[in-house]
Structure formats: structure tokens, C-alpha cells
C-alpha positions, 0 to 999 in steps of 0.5 A: 453296690456290693463291691464297697462297704455299705453305710445305711443312713436311717432318716433321709431328712435334713441331717440324714441327707444334708450332712451324713449322706453328703459327707459319705458320698464325698468319701467315694468308697461307700455304697449308700443306702437311705432308710426312711418311714416317709413313703412319698420321700422314698418313692420321690428320691428313688425316682429322681435318683439324686439330690443337691446340697448347697454348702455355704460359708455363713460369714462370707456367703461363699458356697458350693454345691454337691450332687449326691447320686448312686444311692439306694433308698428303702421304705422302713415299713413297706420294705421292712425285710429289705431294710433289715437286710441292708442293716445286717449287711452294713459296715456302718449304720448312721442315724439322724433321728428325733427322739420320737423315733428312737424306740422303733429304730432300737427295735429295728437294730435289735432285729438286725442283730438277730438276723446277723446272729442267724446268718452267723455274720461275725463281721464288725460294724458300727452304729453312728448315733445322731440325735439331740438327746442327753444320754443317747448311747445309753438309751439305745444300748438299754433298749437294744439289749432289752430285746435280745436273748443271751446269745444275741446280746453276746453277738451285739457286744462282740461285733457291734459298737454304738458310737455317739456322733455330733451331727451339727451341720445347719441344714434347711430347705431352701426358701426359693423353689428349685428344680430339684425338690430335694434340694437342701442348704447347709453350712460348710461344716465338713467334719463329724465328731465321733466317739473313739470307741469303735471295734474295728481292728488296728489299721482300719481306714476311717472316713476322712471326715471323722474326728475321733474324740474321747467321751463324746457323751460329754461333748453332746451334753455341752452341745445340747445344754449350751449351743442348743440352749442358745438356739432355742432361746432365739426361736422361742423369743423370736417367735413371741416377738413376731420374727420369722427367721433366726437372723432377724431374731439375732439382730434384735439387741434384747433377744440377743442379750437374753440368749447370750446370758442364758448361754453363759449361765449354762456354760458356767454350770458345765464348767463346774460340773464337767470342767468344760471351759467357758469360750471367750467373748471373741469365739462367742462373737463369731458364733453370733455373727453366723446366726445373724448371717444374711446368707442363711435364713433358718426358720424359727418354726423349724428351730422351735418346733415340738416345744413340748419335747424341748421343755422336758426335764433332760432337754436343752433348757430345763436340763442346764437350768437344774445343773445351774441350781445344783451349783448355786448359779441362778438360771434367771435367763434360762428360766426366762427362755423357758417362760417364752417357750410356754408362750410358743404358738404355731398352728402347724405344730401339733405340740405347740397347739397341745401346749397352748390348749393345756395352758388354757385348760389347766393354767400355767402353774400346772403346765410348768410342772407337767411339761418341765416334769418338775417334782414340787417336793424337791426343793431345787425343782420347786425353786426352779418352778417359781423362777419360771413362773415369775418370768412368765407372769412378768412377760405376760404383764409387761409384754416387753417390746424388745429393742431392735438394732440391726447390729452384730453381737458385741458383749 
């Protein structure tokens, strides 16, 4: 594997394997190393030696399969030195992580930089950061820099670029058991938008699937406070009304309308703050048709999982709601989505259980301020609290039965 530049992908789950790994494999000129904390996954993938990704057009159902093989995989804990060595030898490192893993991975990357410094490795490398988190690059830069001495920090700044990426292929585990236990299904998105801030020299041959964009941080805010806002609204509302998959929820007129107007509130605020134009209704219609597609049955339990994380102040609901308040836009439908999030239940999800236990023990008012991280002495945040509470009480009192119409979205 040493004759090709190495890309190490930290996180061998859905996005790590189903998007990053598959796309780098199709490029053919990289040696791929996966790194994961799950010992069973590491051992299973190493023994099997391949996995399959089915990419599907969500509007037509047309699909094609890719078999990814010839990779290495390391255990980030039990093979820690090998893992750090792989990172130090990599030309690119790509992450597909939940926020709970950010701090540990930042420590690992700092350790990698120390190894490079000790080995006098002054080659240029890039860390491609994937994760649904506003301020992702700044978070990692602060965490990594804080673990380095002056000389190591100089090595970091001179030779390693932190690159924000939009890892947004929809990838799920199949509903039907396959011979390949590591089989994944996803849409046919074949580009990866990355920030145009690499340190590679002029003439460097970037992967063909890279789309270099200026200021990807704004693009990620747009994704999290717009696309993900809509997505989680389907999950919270759909779960409340007993649906299992996103296409079931989207095909419900009431849920679809609430998700649309929550999205619209967020888009109006993004336009005011960043000058991001609001997509026209035809573009919105296409997106809703993809969500409603019978060819891709994404589980609501996957989309809504870890509700405590998704209800935090800077995340996909409270973040855009506060941005609305800043620009005098009433986030009625966003706060309705937050209220449905407070009802979210899933006995297999630790955060969902914790959320409901907290509400039971302390009441909804304390739960809103606690989980949404609201400062009640702040006028704007206090107003947001009351909007959420009013929506919650209305839902609890009326238990609205949504209109169920199996039609595609029209505004």
C-alpha cells in the first residue's frame, strides 16, 4: 500500500464507509485505511476484506453497487500506536464523527502531529473534517492547538490544513439482511464539497470528486440550520405520530407543512444574517420528493437519535430559532419542532430515555432551559423559552391528529 498516498478515514460507520471510503476507493489512486473504536467492527471488516455500497437515485430508484476492498483497518484503542503511525504517514485524513468523539480524535491528531515533529516529517497533509457541528473547524483547531508546544504548533500551522467538508450522502443499513453484513445503502451523491484552504502546492491533483468551495463554514451552517433542521423535524414529529420511516412522515400533509415552514423560517434568518438566498419552491419540491421516495426508507430512529445533542443551543433547532429571533422573525414552527423533540421517545436510545426521565422528575420548564441551554435572564432566550413551552403545552393538550395524505409535497 505504500506506493500510493494514504488516506486514513477516522470512523468506519455509515458516512465513513458509505461515502468517504467508497468515493476514495473509486478514485483508485489512494491507499485507504479505516480507523474505528469498535473492536468487533474492526475485526469483522478485516476478516471479510470488503464491503458493498448500493447507490440509488431517490427519484427514479435506479441503483448501482460498489464493492470496496483492498483497505486496511485499525483499532484506535487496541492498536493505538499503529493508528497514530497511519495518521502520521497519511496525505489526507478524513473524519466522519459524532460530537461525542471530537475531543478524543483531537487528542489523537495532536499526538500524530507530535510524531511527525519527532520524525522530522515536513510533508504537507490535510485533515478533512466531517461532522454536523456549527464551528467544526474552529473547535478542532482550538483543541489540537491547546495540546501542542510551540514547536509542534509551528509544525501544525506550516504543514497541516484543517478542511471543513460537507459529508452529506444519505447512508443507511439495509432493511433486508444481506450476505454482506457490512452492506450499506445510500443516495447517488458523488461529490464532496470541501473548503478551498489546502496547503498543497500549485498543480496538486485533488480527488476528482472534490468540489473546492470558499468559506465552507457558512455552507455548513446552511446545511445544519436548514437541511438538518427540516430532517430532524420529520423525525421528531413522525416518531410522535407513530411512523417508522421518513417517507411515511413526509407523506403526511400536516408533518410536511410543519417541516416546510420551520425550514422557511430558518432560511429567512440565514438570508438576513449571511445573505444566503432562499431556494425557490420548485427546488424545495424536488427535495421533498426525495425524502418521500419509496426507494429509500430511512429510519426515523436513526434521524432522531441522540435528541439531547440535537436540542442543544448551537445545534439544528435552537441555533436557527435564535437567529430568527435576532432578525425579528418569529420561529413558531421551529419551536414547534423543538416541542415535539421534548416528546421524543425511544427505549433503545440512552439520550431519549434520559430526556424523558428528566422531564418526569423536573418538569418541562426546567427541561427546556436545561437541554436547550437557555439563559432566562436574556430577553431573546427567555422569549424563545416561552414559544417552546406554549407549543409543548398545546401539543400535550390537544394531541393533534395529523392529516394523512399520501401525496408528494406541493406548497
